[in-house]
N, C-alpha and C positions, 0 to 999 in steps of 0.2 A: 506495502500499501504506500501510491509515497503520495504526500501532503504536501511538498516544500511549496511546489510552481501551481499554490492554486493563489483566488488573485482574497485581497484585505478583507472583502465583509465574506466570503465564505470560508477563512481562518477565523472571524469570529464567529463565524454559525456553530463551528466544531468546535472552539473554544468552552462555545460557553453550553455547544453539547453535552461534551465531557465534561464539565464543570455536573453540570447537573445529572448524570450519572453516581461523579463522583459520592454525591448527599445521598445517593441510596443505600451508602454505609450506616449511614443513622441511622434508620431503619432494622435494614440487612447485616448486622454486623462482620462476616462471614462471606460477606462480595466483597469485601476489601486482600480477599485475600490470590482472587482472579483479579481484582483494581488495581490494583497496584502496582504490576510485571507493568500489565496492559497500557497504562497511561505510561509508567517510564517510559516507555518504547511511542507509543501512539505524542510524546511528542516530541520527540527524539523526525522522530517522520512530519511533527509538521513544521518545527526552527529547525533547519539545518545549520551545518557549523558547528564551532566551539558553545556555541549560545543554547543552540539544541539538545546536546550532551550534557551541559550542566543546569537545566530547567528536570530534563528529564529524571537527572540524580536525585536531582529535587522535590520534585512533583512522585517520584518511588517514596522520598523519606515521608512526604507528608499523607500519603495512601492508607502506608501503611503504620505511622499513629494514631490510634485513636481516637484526640484532642486535636487532630490537624486538618479534622475534612470538611472543614468548614471553610475552608481558604482558597478562593477560587485559583488555583494556579494558574490554569491556562487562561484566563482571563485578562491574570495578572500579566503570565505572559505575550499578550497580545498586546496589551498597551504598551509597554517595555519598548515590543518589535519595533510597531511603528510613531512613536513620541517621546522616547528618551532614548533608542538606539543611534546613535551618532555615527556611526559609522557607516563607512560609504556602502549605498545598493548598488549588485551586480544586476543587472536584468538576464533572464536567458538566454537571451539576444545577443546582449554582450557578448558573452563568453561563449557562441560556440565562433 
């Protein structure tokens, strides 16, 4: 599953959906056993490079710990990527 080439709004939609899935563990605590590693993988697929890998590790830890499930990590990463990250953006057309 390659989510890195999605548009800005598609990534926001996926981020919101993934954060809502993370809230399922508030009702079914054992959902974290499946969701924590899957959310780490999805984060690395949604955001490429070093920041995606770091965010993947953080979201794995956040989802694995029971108290931190309310933190919307995917949406925070989307806001960071599109509003706070000052690294130069390379479009897929320029990289070819």
